[in-house]
Each structure stands twice: as structure tokens, then as C-alpha cells.
MIDOSE-1310 file (N, C-alpha, C; in nm, 2 decimals, decimal comma, always signed):
residues 278
metl	-14,46/-4,06/-0,86/-14,50/-3,96/-0,76/-14,32/-3,92/-0,70; -14,26/-4,03/-0,65/-14,13/-4,02/-0,64/-14,04/-3,90/-0,71; -14,03/-3,93/-0,85/-13,98/-3,84/-0,92/-14,01/-3,68/-0,92; -14,15/-3,66/-0,95/-14,21/-3,52/-0,93/-14,15/-3,45/-0,76
kvdm	-14,17/-3,56/-0,68/-14,12/-3,52/-0,55/-14,00/-3,45/-0,55; -13,88/-3,51/-0,60/-13,74/-3,51/-0,61/-13,75/-3,37/-0,71; -13,84/-3,36/-0,83/-13,80/-3,26/-0,94/-13,83/-3,10/-0,85; -13,93/-3,15/-0,78/-13,98/-3,01/-0,71/-13,88/-2,99/-0,61
taak	-13,82/-3,06/-0,51/-13,72/-3,02/-0,44/-13,58/-2,97/-0,53; -13,56/-3,02/-0,60/-13,47/-2,97/-0,65/-13,51/-2,81/-0,71; -13,62/-2,79/-0,77/-13,64/-2,65/-0,83/-13,66/-2,56/-0,71; -13,72/-2,61/-0,59/-13,69/-2,52/-0,49/-13,55/-2,50/-0,41
rlea	-13,47/-2,56/-0,44/-13,31/-2,56/-0,42/-13,29/-2,43/-0,51; -13,28/-2,47/-0,65/-13,27/-2,35/-0,74/-13,30/-2,23/-0,71; -13,45/-2,21/-0,69/-13,49/-2,08/-0,68/-13,39/-2,04/-0,55; -13,39/-2,12/-0,45/-13,32/-2,03/-0,32/-13,18/-1,97/-0,36
eria	-13,13/-2,07/-0,44/-12,99/-2,03/-0,52/-12,99/-1,90/-0,56; -13,10/-1,89/-0,65/-13,11/-1,79/-0,74/-13,12/-1,66/-0,64; -13,20/-1,66/-0,55/-13,25/-1,56/-0,44/-13,13/-1,50/-0,38; -13,05/-1,63/-0,31/-12,94/-1,60/-0,24/-12,83/-1,70/-0,24
pvts	-12,76/-1,68/-0,36/-12,63/-1,71/-0,37/-12,53/-1,76/-0,27; -12,46/-1,87/-0,30/-12,35/-1,89/-0,18/-12,21/-1,90/-0,24; -12,14/-1,87/-0,16/-11,95/-1,91/-0,22/-11,96/-2,05/-0,21; -11,80/-2,08/-0,28/-11,78/-2,21/-0,28/-11,75/-2,27/-0,11
aglp	-11,75/-2,16/-0,03/-11,73/-2,19/+0,10/-11,87/-2,21/+0,19; -11,97/-2,20/+0,13/-12,12/-2,21/+0,19/-12,14/-2,08/+0,22; -12,08/-1,95/+0,22/-12,11/-1,84/+0,29/-12,22/-1,77/+0,17; -12,30/-1,64/+0,23/-12,37/-1,58/+0,17/-12,30/-1,50/+0,06
akvv	-12,33/-1,51/-0,09/-12,25/-1,43/-0,18/-12,33/-1,30/-0,21; -12,24/-1,19/-0,17/-12,27/-1,03/-0,20/-12,23/-1,01/-0,34; -12,14/-1,02/-0,39/-12,08/-0,98/-0,52/-12,04/-1,13/-0,60; -12,11/-1,14/-0,74/-12,08/-1,24/-0,79/-12,05/-1,23/-0,94
ardv	-11,91/-1,25/-0,99/-11,87/-1,23/-1,10/-11,87/-1,34/-1,21; -11,89/-1,33/-1,30/-11,89/-1,45/-1,44/-11,86/-1,41/-1,55; -11,70/-1,47/-1,58/-11,64/-1,45/-1,72/-11,63/-1,30/-1,74; -11,59/-1,21/-1,64/-11,56/-1,10/-1,68/-11,44/-1,06/-1,71
nvyy	-11,43/-0,99/-1,86/-11,32/-0,95/-1,92/-11,31/-0,77/-1,94; -11,19/-0,74/-1,94/-11,20/-0,56/-1,96/-11,07/-0,55/-2,04; -11,10/-0,47/-2,16/-11,03/-0,43/-2,26/-11,00/-0,26/-2,25; -10,87/-0,23/-2,25/-10,85/-0,10/-2,27/-10,83/-0,09/-2,43
gekh	-10,91/-0,04/-2,51/-10,88/-0,04/-2,65/-10,85/-0,16/-2,69; -10,74/-0,21/-2,74/-10,69/-0,35/-2,79/-10,62/-0,44/-2,69; -10,60/-0,36/-2,57/-10,53/-0,43/-2,45/-10,61/-0,49/-2,38; -10,60/-0,64/-2,34/-10,70/-0,75/-2,26/-10,67/-0,73/-2,13
alks	-10,70/-0,65/-2,05/-10,65/-0,62/-1,90/-10,70/-0,74/-1,80; -10,81/-0,75/-1,83/-10,87/-0,84/-1,72/-10,94/-0,99/-1,80; -10,88/-1,10/-1,76/-10,95/-1,23/-1,84/-11,00/-1,33/-1,76; -11,14/-1,32/-1,82/-11,22/-1,41/-1,77/-11,22/-1,45/-1,62
vnvd	-11,27/-1,33/-1,55/-11,26/-1,35/-1,39/-11,39/-1,38/-1,32; -11,40/-1,53/-1,26/-11,48/-1,57/-1,21/-11,48/-1,59/-1,04; -11,53/-1,54/-0,96/-11,53/-1,53/-0,82/-11,66/-1,49/-0,74; -11,69/-1,57/-0,65/-11,79/-1,54/-0,56/-11,73/-1,46/-0,43
ipdr	-11,79/-1,36/-0,39/-11,73/-1,26/-0,26/-11,84/-1,24/-0,17; -11,80/-1,29/-0,04/-11,91/-1,33/+0,08/-11,97/-1,17/+0,12; -12,08/-1,19/+0,20/-12,11/-1,08/+0,22/-12,05/-1,06/+0,41; -12,06/-0,98/+0,46/-12,00/-0,96/+0,61/-11,85/-1,01/+0,63
gvta	-11,78/-0,94/+0,56/-11,64/-1,00/+0,57/-11,54/-0,92/+0,49; -11,42/-0,93/+0,48/-11,33/-0,88/+0,40/-11,24/-0,96/+0,32; -11,25/-0,92/+0,17/-11,17/-0,98/+0,08/-11,07/-0,92/+0,03; -10,94/-0,94/-0,01/-10,82/-0,89/+0,01/-10,79/-0,93/-0,15
figp	-10,77/-0,84/-0,26/-10,68/-0,84/-0,36/-10,54/-0,85/-0,38; -10,48/-0,92/-0,38/-10,32/-0,93/-0,38/-10,28/-0,94/-0,53; -10,16/-0,89/-0,56/-10,07/-0,92/-0,68/-10,01/-0,81/-0,73; -9,90/-0,86/-0,83/-9,80/-0,75/-0,83/-9,86/-0,62/-0,90
sgcg	-9,82/-0,50/-0,93/-9,84/-0,40/-1,02/-9,90/-0,42/-1,16; -10,00/-0,39/-1,18/-10,03/-0,40/-1,33/-10,12/-0,55/-1,33; -10,18/-0,61/-1,26/-10,21/-0,74/-1,26/-10,36/-0,74/-1,28; -10,44/-0,63/-1,27/-10,60/-0,62/-1,29/-10,66/-0,64/-1,18
kstf	-10,57/-0,63/-1,04/-10,69/-0,62/-0,92/-10,76/-0,50/-0,92; -10,69/-0,35/-0,91/-10,76/-0,23/-0,93/-10,85/-0,20/-1,04; -10,87/-0,31/-1,14/-10,93/-0,29/-1,27/-11,05/-0,34/-1,26; -11,03/-0,49/-1,18/-11,15/-0,56/-1,13/-11,24/-0,51/-1,02
lrci	-11,18/-0,41/-0,91/-11,23/-0,36/-0,82/-11,32/-0,25/-0,90; -11,26/-0,18/-0,98/-11,34/-0,04/-1,03/-11,43/-0,09/-1,12; -11,48/-0,21/-1,16/-11,58/-0,28/-1,24/-11,71/-0,30/-1,16; -11,67/-0,31/-1,02/-11,77/-0,34/-0,92/-11,88/-0,22/-0,89
nrmn	-11,84/-0,12/-0,92/-11,89/+0,03/-0,89/-11,89/+0,11/-1,04; -11,86/+0,03/-1,15/-11,87/+0,08/-1,27/-11,79/+0,21/-1,29; -11,69/+0,24/-1,23/-11,59/+0,33/-1,28/-11,55/+0,34/-1,39; -11,51/+0,22/-1,45/-11,44/+0,18/-1,54/-11,53/+0,28/-1,69
dtis	-11,65/+0,32/-1,65/-11,74/+0,37/-1,75/-11,68/+0,50/-1,76; -11,61/+0,54/-1,69/-11,58/+0,67/-1,71/-11,44/+0,72/-1,80; -11,40/+0,58/-1,84/-11,31/+0,56/-1,93/-11,33/+0,54/-2,07; -11,31/+0,61/-2,17/-11,37/+0,61/-2,29/-11,33/+0,49/-2,37
icrv	-11,21/+0,45/-2,38/-11,16/+0,32/-2,43/-11,18/+0,20/-2,36; -11,25/+0,20/-2,24/-11,25/+0,05/-2,19/-11,40/+0,00/-2,18; -11,37/-0,13/-2,21/-11,51/-0,20/-2,25/-11,49/-0,34/-2,14; -11,61/-0,37/-2,08/-11,62/-0,47/-1,99/-11,74/-0,58/-2,03
tgki	-11,71/-0,69/-2,05/-11,78/-0,79/-2,09/-11,79/-0,91/-1,96; -11,90/-1,00/-1,98/-11,95/-1,06/-1,88/-12,05/-1,02/-1,79; -12,06/-1,04/-1,65/-12,16/-1,04/-1,58/-12,10/-1,03/-1,42; -12,16/-0,92/-1,37/-12,13/-0,91/-1,19/-12,26/-0,82/-1,15
tidn	-12,31/-0,95/-1,04/-12,44/-0,93/-0,97/-12,39/-0,89/-0,84; -12,47/-0,82/-0,78/-12,48/-0,78/-0,64/-12,62/-0,81/-0,58; -12,60/-0,90/-0,49/-12,75/-0,95/-0,44/-12,83/-0,98/-0,54; -12,74/-1,04/-0,63/-12,85/-1,12/-0,78/-12,91/-1,00/-0,84
qdiy	-12,86/-0,90/-0,86/-12,89/-0,79/-0,97/-12,79/-0,74/-1,04; -12,81/-0,77/-1,19/-12,68/-0,73/-1,25/-12,66/-0,60/-1,25; -12,52/-0,57/-1,23/-12,51/-0,43/-1,21/-12,48/-0,34/-1,35; -12,46/-0,44/-1,47/-12,46/-0,38/-1,58/-12,57/-0,38/-1,67
dpsl	-12,70/-0,41/-1,59/-12,82/-0,39/-1,66/-12,83/-0,26/-1,72; -12,87/-0,22/-1,86/-12,89/-0,09/-1,89/-12,99/+0,00/-1,81; -13,08/-0,08/-1,77/-13,16/+0,03/-1,70/-13,14/+0,05/-1,53; -13,04/+0,02/-1,53/-12,98/+0,03/-1,37/-12,94/+0,16/-1,40
dvvq	-12,98/+0,23/-1,28/-12,92/+0,38/-1,25/-12,79/+0,35/-1,20; -12,70/+0,42/-1,24/-12,52/+0,39/-1,20/-12,54/+0,49/-1,07; -12,59/+0,62/-1,05/-12,57/+0,69/-0,96/-12,64/+0,62/-0,82; -12,71/+0,55/-0,84/-12,76/+0,46/-0,72/-12,69/+0,35/-0,69
lrar	-12,65/+0,27/-0,78/-12,55/+0,20/-0,76/-12,42/+0,23/-0,69; -12,36/+0,35/-0,70/-12,23/+0,38/-0,64/-12,28/+0,43/-0,50; -12,42/+0,48/-0,47/-12,47/+0,48/-0,34/-12,45/+0,32/-0,27; -12,48/+0,24/-0,36/-12,49/+0,09/-0,28/-12,31/+0,04/-0,25
vgmv	-12,24/+0,10/-0,34/-12,11/+0,06/-0,35/-12,03/+0,19/-0,31; -11,96/+0,20/-0,21/-11,87/+0,31/-0,15/-11,75/+0,28/-0,20; -11,66/+0,37/-0,20/-11,52/+0,39/-0,27/-11,44/+0,45/-0,16; -11,32/+0,42/-0,14/-11,22/+0,44/-0,02/-11,11/+0,48/-0,12
fqkp	-11,03/+0,56/-0,18/-10,93/+0,56/-0,26/-10,79/+0,57/-0,19; -10,65/+0,55/-0,30/-10,53/+0,53/-0,22/-10,51/+0,66/-0,13; -10,55/+0,77/-0,19/-10,51/+0,89/-0,12/-10,64/+0,94/-0,06; -10,63/+0,98/+0,06/-10,77/+1,05/+0,12/-10,80/+1,16/+0,02
npfp	-10,92/+1,19/+0,01/-10,99/+1,27/-0,08/-11,09/+1,35/-0,02; -11,10/+1,41/+0,12/-11,23/+1,49/+0,15/-11,22/+1,61/+0,06; -11,40/+1,62/+0,07/-11,44/+1,75/-0,01/-11,35/+1,87/+0,06; -11,34/+1,99/-0,02/-11,32/+2,10/+0,07/-11,44/+2,17/+0,13
ksif	-11,50/+2,10/+0,23/-11,61/+2,16/+0,28/-11,58/+2,10/+0,45; -11,67/+2,16/+0,53/-11,65/+2,10/+0,66/-11,69/+1,96/+0,68; -11,61/+1,94/+0,81/-11,62/+1,79/+0,82/-11,77/+1,72/+0,83; -11,87/+1,82/+0,92/-12,01/+1,79/+0,91/-12,07/+1,74/+0,76
dnva	-12,02/+1,86/+0,67/-12,03/+1,86/+0,52/-12,02/+1,75/+0,43; -11,87/+1,70/+0,46/-11,87/+1,59/+0,42/-11,91/+1,47/+0,44; -11,95/+1,44/+0,55/-12,02/+1,32/+0,56/-12,18/+1,33/+0,55; -12,25/+1,44/+0,55/-12,36/+1,47/+0,51/-12,38/+1,48/+0,34
ygpr	-12,29/+1,49/+0,28/-12,31/+1,51/+0,14/-12,40/+1,40/+0,09; -12,37/+1,28/+0,11/-12,43/+1,16/+0,02/-12,59/+1,19/+0,08; -12,59/+1,17/+0,22/-12,74/+1,17/+0,24/-12,81/+1,29/+0,20; -12,77/+1,40/+0,18/-12,83/+1,49/+0,11/-12,90/+1,48/+0,02
ihgl	-12,77/+1,45/-0,11/-12,82/+1,45/-0,25/-12,89/+1,27/-0,26; -12,89/+1,20/-0,19/-12,97/+1,07/-0,21/-13,12/+1,10/-0,14; -13,15/+1,20/-0,05/-13,29/+1,24/+0,01/-13,29/+1,10/+0,12; -13,18/+1,07/+0,20/-13,18/+0,99/+0,32/-13,23/+1,06/+0,48
aksr	-13,19/+1,19/+0,44/-13,26/+1,25/+0,57/-13,38/+1,37/+0,57; -13,47/+1,31/+0,63/-13,58/+1,43/+0,65/-13,60/+1,55/+0,69; -13,49/+1,55/+0,78/-13,53/+1,64/+0,84/-13,36/+1,70/+0,89; -13,33/+1,83/+0,96/-13,18/+1,84/+1,00/-13,12/+1,76/+1,12
tdle	-13,25/+1,71/+1,18/-13,20/+1,61/+1,32/-13,18/+1,48/+1,28; -13,23/+1,45/+1,15/-13,22/+1,33/+1,07/-13,05/+1,30/+1,04; -13,06/+1,43/+0,96/-12,89/+1,46/+0,90/-12,80/+1,45/+1,02; -12,81/+1,51/+1,13/-12,70/+1,54/+1,24/-12,71/+1,38/+1,29
eivt	-12,81/+1,31/+1,28/-12,79/+1,19/+1,39/-12,72/+1,09/+1,25; -12,71/+1,10/+1,13/-12,67/+1,03/+1,03/-12,52/+1,04/+1,04; -12,48/+1,18/+1,07/-12,34/+1,22/+1,06/-12,29/+1,20/+1,19; -12,33/+1,17/+1,29/-12,28/+1,14/+1,43/-12,26/+0,96/+1,45
asle	-12,35/+0,93/+1,38/-12,36/+0,77/+1,38/-12,23/+0,72/+1,26; -12,22/+0,80/+1,15/-12,12/+0,74/+1,06/-11,95/+0,80/+1,12; -11,94/+0,91/+1,19/-11,84/+0,92/+1,23/-11,77/+0,83/+1,36; -11,89/+0,80/+1,43/-11,89/+0,71/+1,54/-11,85/+0,57/+1,49
kagl	-11,91/+0,51/+1,37/-11,85/+0,38/+1,30/-11,73/+0,41/+1,25; -11,66/+0,52/+1,22/-11,55/+0,54/+1,14/-11,43/+0,60/+1,27; -11,48/+0,57/+1,39/-11,36/+0,56/+1,49/-11,33/+0,74/+1,49; -11,40/+0,83/+1,45/-11,35/+0,97/+1,46/-11,42/+1,07/+1,53
wnev	-11,56/+1,03/+1,57/-11,63/+1,11/+1,64/-11,57/+1,17/+1,77; -11,51/+1,11/+1,83/-11,44/+1,17/+1,94/-11,31/+1,27/+1,93; -11,27/+1,26/+1,81/-11,16/+1,34/+1,79/-11,22/+1,44/+1,70; -11,36/+1,48/+1,66/-11,37/+1,58/+1,59/-11,50/+1,66/+1,62
kdrl	-11,56/+1,58/+1,72/-11,71/+1,63/+1,77/-11,72/+1,76/+1,79; -11,60/+1,84/+1,84/-11,62/+1,99/+1,90/-11,56/+2,07/+1,79; -11,53/+2,01/+1,66/-11,50/+2,11/+1,53/-11,57/+2,04/+1,40; -11,67/+2,01/+1,42/-11,77/+1,98/+1,29/-11,74/+2,06/+1,20
ndsg	-11,75/+2,19/+1,20/-11,76/+2,30/+1,12/-11,60/+2,36/+1,05; -11,53/+2,27/+1,12/-11,38/+2,28/+1,02/-11,35/+2,23/+0,93; -11,27/+2,27/+0,83/-11,25/+2,20/+0,71/-11,22/+2,04/+0,73; -11,25/+1,95/+0,64/-11,23/+1,85/+0,65/-11,08/+1,81/+0,60
tgls	-11,01/+1,92/+0,52/-10,91/+1,90/+0,45/-10,79/+1,92/+0,54; -10,82/+2,00/+0,69/-10,74/+2,03/+0,77/-10,70/+1,91/+0,86; -10,77/+1,81/+0,85/-10,72/+1,70/+0,92/-10,62/+1,61/+0,88; -10,54/+1,52/+0,98/-10,41/+1,47/+0,95/-10,48/+1,37/+0,83
ggqq	-10,36/+1,29/+0,78/-10,40/+1,21/+0,68/-10,45/+1,12/+0,72; -10,44/+1,05/+0,86/-10,54/+0,93/+0,91/-10,64/+0,98/+0,92; -10,71/+1,10/+0,98/-10,82/+1,13/+1,02/-10,88/+1,14/+0,85; -10,81/+1,22/+0,76/-10,88/+1,24/+0,63/-10,92/+1,12/+0,58
qrlc	-10,87/+1,02/+0,58/-10,90/+0,85/+0,54/-11,03/+0,80/+0,65; -11,03/+0,82/+0,74/-11,13/+0,78/+0,84/-11,24/+0,84/+0,80; -11,24/+1,01/+0,76/-11,35/+1,09/+0,73/-11,42/+1,04/+0,58; -11,30/+1,01/+0,48/-11,37/+0,93/+0,37/-11,43/+0,81/+0,40
iara	-11,41/+0,71/+0,50/-11,46/+0,62/+0,53/-11,60/+0,63/+0,58; -11,62/+0,75/+0,68/-11,74/+0,79/+0,73/-11,83/+0,84/+0,61; -11,79/+0,91/+0,51/-11,86/+0,96/+0,43/-11,93/+0,83/+0,32; -11,86/+0,75/+0,32/-11,89/+0,62/+0,26/-12,01/+0,54/+0,30
iavn	-11,98/+0,51/+0,43/-12,07/+0,42/+0,49/-12,22/+0,54/+0,53; -12,18/+0,68/+0,52/-12,33/+0,76/+0,55/-12,45/+0,70/+0,48; -12,42/+0,65/+0,35/-12,53/+0,64/+0,25/-12,58/+0,46/+0,29; -12,54/+0,43/+0,39/-12,57/+0,30/+0,45/-12,55/+0,17/+0,28
pdvi	-12,41/+0,19/+0,22/-12,40/+0,10/+0,12/-12,40/-0,03/+0,15; -12,42/-0,12/+0,05/-12,40/-0,30/+0,07/-12,26/-0,33/+0,06; -12,18/-0,25/+0,00/-12,03/-0,28/-0,05/-11,93/-0,16/-0,02; -11,83/-0,21/+0,04/-11,73/-0,10/+0,03/-11,61/-0,14/-0,02
lmde	-11,56/-0,06/-0,12/-11,44/-0,07/-0,21/-11,33/+0,00/-0,15; -11,19/-0,05/-0,12/-11,12/+0,02/-0,06/-10,96/+0,00/-0,15; -10,93/+0,08/-0,24/-10,80/+0,07/-0,29/-10,69/+0,13/-0,28; -10,60/+0,02/-0,19/-10,51/+0,04/-0,13/-10,55/+0,17/-0,02
pcsa	-10,61/+0,17/+0,09/-10,63/+0,29/+0,14/-10,54/+0,33/+0,26; -10,42/+0,26/+0,26/-10,34/+0,26/+0,38/-10,18/+0,30/+0,32; -10,20/+0,31/+0,19/-10,06/+0,32/+0,11/-9,99/+0,48/+0,13; -10,10/+0,55/+0,16/-10,05/+0,70/+0,21/-10,03/+0,76/+0,33
ldpi	-10,03/+0,63/+0,44/-10,03/+0,66/+0,57/-9,91/+0,59/+0,64; -9,92/+0,70/+0,77/-9,79/+0,64/+0,84/-9,84/+0,50/+0,91; -9,73/+0,44/+0,98/-9,79/+0,30/+1,06/-9,90/+0,31/+1,18; -9,91/+0,44/+1,26/-10,00/+0,48/+1,36/-10,15/+0,48/+1,27
atak	-10,13/+0,55/+1,17/-10,26/+0,57/+1,11/-10,33/+0,45/+1,05; -10,21/+0,36/+0,97/-10,25/+0,24/+0,91/-10,32/+0,17/+1,00; -10,24/+0,13/+1,10/-10,32/+0,08/+1,21/-10,46/+0,12/+1,27; -10,50/+0,24/+1,28/-10,62/+0,28/+1,33/-10,72/+0,25/+1,19
vetl	-10,71/+0,24/+1,11/-10,78/+0,22/+0,97/-10,79/+0,06/+0,96; -10,71/-0,02/+0,98/-10,71/-0,15/+1,00/-10,77/-0,22/+1,10; -10,81/-0,17/+1,25/-10,89/-0,16/+1,36/-11,02/-0,13/+1,28; -11,06/-0,03/+1,22/-11,16/+0,01/+1,16/-11,23/-0,08/+1,07
idel	-11,16/-0,13/+0,98/-11,19/-0,23/+0,90/-11,25/-0,36/+0,96; -11,15/-0,40/+1,02/-11,21/-0,50/+1,13/-11,35/-0,49/+1,21; -11,35/-0,38/+1,24/-11,47/-0,36/+1,31/-11,58/-0,32/+1,23; -11,59/-0,27/+1,10/-11,69/-0,26/+1,01/-11,72/-0,39/+0,92
rgny	-11,61/-0,50/+0,93/-11,64/-0,61/+0,86/-11,78/-0,73/+0,89; -11,81/-0,67/+1,04/-11,96/-0,74/+1,06/-12,05/-0,72/+0,99; -12,05/-0,58/+0,95/-12,20/-0,51/+0,90/-12,18/-0,50/+0,74; -12,06/-0,51/+0,69/-12,07/-0,50/+0,53/-11,98/-0,59/+0,45
ciii	-12,00/-0,58/+0,32/-11,90/-0,66/+0,24/-11,77/-0,56/+0,22; -11,65/-0,58/+0,24/-11,54/-0,50/+0,23/-11,44/-0,57/+0,12; -11,42/-0,51/+0,01/-11,32/-0,56/-0,08/-11,19/-0,46/-0,06; -11,07/-0,51/-0,04/-10,96/-0,41/-0,03/-10,89/-0,46/-0,15
vths	-10,79/-0,36/-0,22/-10,67/-0,37/-0,29/-10,55/-0,36/-0,20; -10,45/-0,44/-0,20/-10,34/-0,39/-0,14/-10,20/-0,45/-0,19; -10,12/-0,40/-0,15/-10,00/-0,45/-0,22/-9,94/-0,50/-0,09; -9,96/-0,48/+0,02/-9,90/-0,53/+0,12/-9,96/-0,66/+0,18
mqqa	-9,87/-0,75/+0,15/-9,96/-0,88/+0,21/-9,95/-0,91/+0,34; -9,89/-0,87/+0,42/-9,91/-0,83/+0,57/-10,04/-0,81/+0,62; -10,09/-0,69/+0,54/-10,21/-0,61/+0,57/-10,33/-0,70/+0,53; -10,33/-0,78/+0,41/-10,43/-0,88/+0,35/-10,43/-0,98/+0,44
arvs	-10,31/-1,02/+0,51/-10,33/-1,14/+0,59/-10,38/-1,08/+0,75; -10,37/-0,95/+0,78/-10,42/-0,90/+0,92/-10,57/-0,86/+0,90; -10,59/-0,81/+0,80/-10,76/-0,76/+0,81/-10,83/-0,86/+0,71; -10,80/-0,92/+0,63/-10,92/-1,01/+0,56/-10,93/-1,17/+0,60
qrta	-11,07/-1,20/+0,55/-11,07/-1,33/+0,57/-11,07/-1,44/+0,44; -11,08/-1,34/+0,36/-11,05/-1,44/+0,21/-10,95/-1,33/+0,12; -10,87/-1,44/+0,04/-10,78/-1,34/-0,03/-10,75/-1,40/-0,17; -10,78/-1,32/-0,27/-10,77/-1,35/-0,42/-10,65/-1,30/-0,48
ffhl	-10,58/-1,39/-0,55/-10,43/-1,36/-0,61/-10,45/-1,31/-0,76; -10,41/-1,20/-0,81/-10,42/-1,17/-0,96/-10,32/-1,20/-1,00; -10,27/-1,22/-1,11/-10,16/-1,22/-1,21/-10,16/-1,21/-1,33; -10,12/-1,11/-1,40/-10,10/-1,11/-1,53/-10,28/-1,10/-1,62
gtlv	-10,36/-1,02/-1,54/-10,49/-1,00/-1,57/-10,59/-1,11/-1,52; -10,53/-1,21/-1,48/-10,61/-1,34/-1,43/-10,61/-1,35/-1,31; -10,72/-1,40/-1,26/-10,77/-1,43/-1,11/-10,67/-1,57/-1,10; -10,58/-1,59/-1,05/-10,51/-1,71/-1,03/-10,59/-1,80/-0,91
eegp	-10,60/-1,77/-0,80/-10,68/-1,86/-0,70/-10,74/-1,75/-0,61; -10,84/-1,81/-0,54/-10,95/-1,74/-0,42/-10,96/-1,83/-0,34; -10,96/-1,79/-0,18/-11,02/-1,87/-0,11/-10,97/-1,81/+0,05; -10,98/-1,89/+0,15/-10,96/-1,84/+0,27/-10,82/-1,77/+0,28
teki	-10,80/-1,68/+0,33/-10,67/-1,63/+0,36/-10,57/-1,68/+0,40; -10,59/-1,76/+0,55/-10,49/-1,84/+0,58/-10,43/-1,94/+0,51; -10,52/-2,02/+0,40/-10,47/-2,13/+0,31/-10,44/-2,04/+0,23; -10,45/-1,94/+0,15/-10,37/-1,88/+0,03/-10,22/-1,84/+0,08
fsap	-10,22/-1,80/+0,20/-10,08/-1,76/+0,26/-10,02/-1,90/+0,30; -10,05/-2,01/+0,33/-10,01/-2,12/+0,39/-9,99/-2,24/+0,30; -10,09/-2,25/+0,22/-10,07/-2,38/+0,16/-10,15/-2,33/+0,01; -10,12/-2,22/-0,08/-10,19/-2,20/-0,21/-10,15/-2,34/-0,28
sdpr	-10,29/-2,31/-0,36/-10,28/-2,43/-0,47/-10,23/-2,43/-0,60; -10,21/-2,30/-0,66/-10,11/-2,27/-0,75/-9,98/-2,24/-0,74; -9,90/-2,27/-0,83/-9,73/-2,22/-0,80/-9,72/-2,08/-0,80; -9,79/-2,00/-0,88/-9,76/-1,88/-0,91/-9,77/-1,81/-0,78
tqdy	-9,91/-1,84/-0,72/-9,94/-1,76/-0,59/-9,83/-1,81/-0,51; -9,80/-1,95/-0,47/-9,67/-1,97/-0,42/-9,52/-1,85/-0,43; -9,52/-1,85/-0,56/-9,40/-1,79/-0,59/-9,41/-1,64/-0,55; -9,52/-1,59/-0,57/-9,55/-1,45/-0,53/-9,55/-1,42/-0,37
itgr	-9,61/-1,52/-0,29/-9,60/-1,51/-0,15/-9,49/-1,50/-0,10; -9,36/-1,59/-0,14/-9,24/-1,62/-0,11/-9,18/-1,52/-0,14; -9,23/-1,43/-0,25/-9,10/-1,31/-0,28/-9,03/-1,35/-0,42; -9,04/-1,47/-0,47/-8,97/-1,52/-0,58/-9,01/-1,45/-0,72
tg	-9,14/-1,40/-0,73/-9,18/-1,33/-0,84/-9,25/-1,19/-0,76; -9,30/-1,10/-0,84/-9,34/-0,97/-0,75/-9,36/-0,86/-0,87
């Protein structure tokens, strides 16, 4: 009877882990990657990546140019699907759902996984229509009033409402670079995503605009799983709670940001952090 009791307890634990996976740090895992490989033709660009990315926080991907961090980021919303010579193997789940399941609607996946690019890319539409675009095509607003509420809330979350509330009909492309990037963030969160991917979102911005975007990232992390690719180790240290270091297509190590920067486990990470390699 005692053996049966132990087995039942183990079964319940395994079921709980299946439903709500956790990271090595005991945090709820939002994105889980297992043995992920990416090939561009014959080139093996990403090699056997295994990582658990927690919910409600910022994870930074750092490493030299061409190390695979942006390639892995694009795996999480299947943007690599658009590259004909690209092949992805392994498994990535979001909330325990395999995002490479053939039955999965990729359009719906990309609504769940927002993307903010290196260069601000507002649509050639009004500020209002930039933010309203996603909710419209995904049927998230039942009326004009609902749509206006979503747009207002998204611009407020993006820290942009007070700057644009009196010119919502103006073109989004007429905003400053920093405002355009915050508009793109507002557009991403308007569809209530589970994950927000950011690929060097501040590299085209001046220091003041960068500071505003970093403040916004810090405010949003309480509600979203945010993954940011950055070449700036200072930025990674400022905005992230966890950091993953990539090198030559390999995920070398991942852990609390403070530990990665102060006491990394791998000498390759130490060499990169201290500037001996890059």
C-alpha cells in the first residue's frame, strides 16, 4: 500500500510538471526549448539548444555577432519558416504547447508572440491604426468603443499615450525614433501576447530614447515573458533578470543575470564578459 501511495504521489507531481513546467530556478517556465538545431542549407547555425525561459520577467540573449542568438529568437515565433533554406529540428513549447506542431495556426502563434525589431517599423498608417491593426484582424474588438479602449490601454502601457493622445490620426512614421519604437511595442501588446521578443530594440536609438524603452521594458516585465537580444552587456545587466550567453551557435550557459556577469561558470562566458573575446 505504501508503494502505491508513493507511485500516486509521483504521478501527480509529473502531471503537475507537464501542465506547469518550471525552470531550474523553480520559476514558472513559459518557453521551453529542447535539443533545438537550426540549419541554413548545409550550415549548422544553432546547435542543440536546451533552455527554460521563465514567465513574468526579462531574459537577455548576449554573445558575439553571428553566434545564434537572433536565430534562436526567430525560432520562437517561427519567423525562420519564411527562409526557404532554413530547417529547424527539436522542440519548443509555449505554455506546454508545441509551437512546431503541424496543426498549429502560425498566424495565431504570431499573435501570441509579439516581435519588436531592431529598427522601428511602424506601418504607414495613423498612430491609432498602427495599434488597432492587430486587434482588428484577430477580431479582439466587438465595437469601435472596444477598439478605442484597446488602443488607449496599449499606448498607456507603452508610455506613449500622453505624447500622442491629441494626434492619434497623425502618421506613425512622423514620430521620433524612440516614439516609433514605443509605438511598435504598443502594437505588439495590443493583441495581448504571451511572449514579447525584442531583437536589439534600442540599437537605432539615442541614449534618451534608449532609457525610455528600457524603463518601459522594466514596467512590462511584470505582465509578460520578455526575451531581448542585445549586443550591449550594460543593457542586459540593466533590464534582465536572467541572461543566456551564446557562442558559435551554442548556448554556453544561462542563469541569473547577476551570476552570469559576476561569476560565470564557463571560461568562454568570462572571456566575453571581460572583453577578451568578442
